[in-house]
N, C-alpha and C positions, 0 to 999 in steps of 0.2 A: 503494500501500499503506499503510495507517495504521501510524503511531507507536506501539510498544508498549512501556506502563510497568507497573511491578510494585509495589504498595500497600508501603509500607515497613515493618517488623515489624525491631524492634531484635534480635530473638533468632535473626533468620536472615538478616540483610542480610550480602552477599558481602565480602569483604575488595575493595578499590578501588573502592567501591561511590561512584558519584555522589547524591546526595539530592536531591531539588526539592522544595521546602516550598511549599505553595499557602495562600494567606491570603484574606482577605476584607479590602478597603479601602475605604470610601466606596461600597459598592455594586457593587464590581469585582474579580474576583479578580485578584491578584498573586502572582509567584512568586519564590523566591529560592535559589539551589544552597547550601542551609544545612551540607553536610557531604561533605567527601571525604576518605576515611582511604584514602591510599594504603600505610599503615604504612612511611613515610618520613620522617622526621622531618626530614630537608635539603630538604623540599619542600613548605612550609608551604602551604595553601590556607586562604582566609576565607571566609565568608558574603558571599555578592554584595548589593548594593542590592535591595531590592523592585523589581521591574519587571513590565510587562504580560506575560502568560503566554505569548504567541509569544515574545517577547524571551528569557524565563527558559528556555523549552524549548531554544532555540537552545544560551545558554549551557550548561546542562547538557550538551547534546550535544557542544558545543565541549570540555568539560572532560571527557569520558568516554574518557579515553586507553587504558581498560582493554578498551573496547568491550562489556563486560558491559551488565546491563541498568540503565536509569535508574530509581531507585527516589523513590516520591511518597509525602510524607506529607503527609496533609490537615488542616487545622485544622476544629475540628469546624463552623464556621457557613458553610463553603463545601463546595459540589458539583461533582465532576468533569464538565467538558463534552466531550462524544464529539469535538467538532470538535479539541481537542488531540490525542487519539489513544484508544487502548484501554486501559484500565487494568484490570490482571488482580489478583486477590487480593481 
C-alpha cells in the first residue's frame, strides 16, 4: 500500500501535524521536517537537516506521534515523485 500525504495549506493544517518540506538541491530533491506543532511548549521540536527524501519521509513518520496525515510543503522548483507515495490536494 502506497504512503499517503496531503499538500500543506497553512489555513487548514490540523493541530499536531507534521510538515515535510521538499526542496531542490543540486539537481536532487531533499526534505526536512520543517514544523511540528503539538501545541505543547514543553516539547520543542526544531527543523531537521536536509536529507534525501526516503530518509526525510522516515523521519516525518517517526515524529508523527499523532498518527494524523503528514503534510507536504513543496518548494516551487521541485516536483513530487510518485515513488515517495501519493500526494493528495
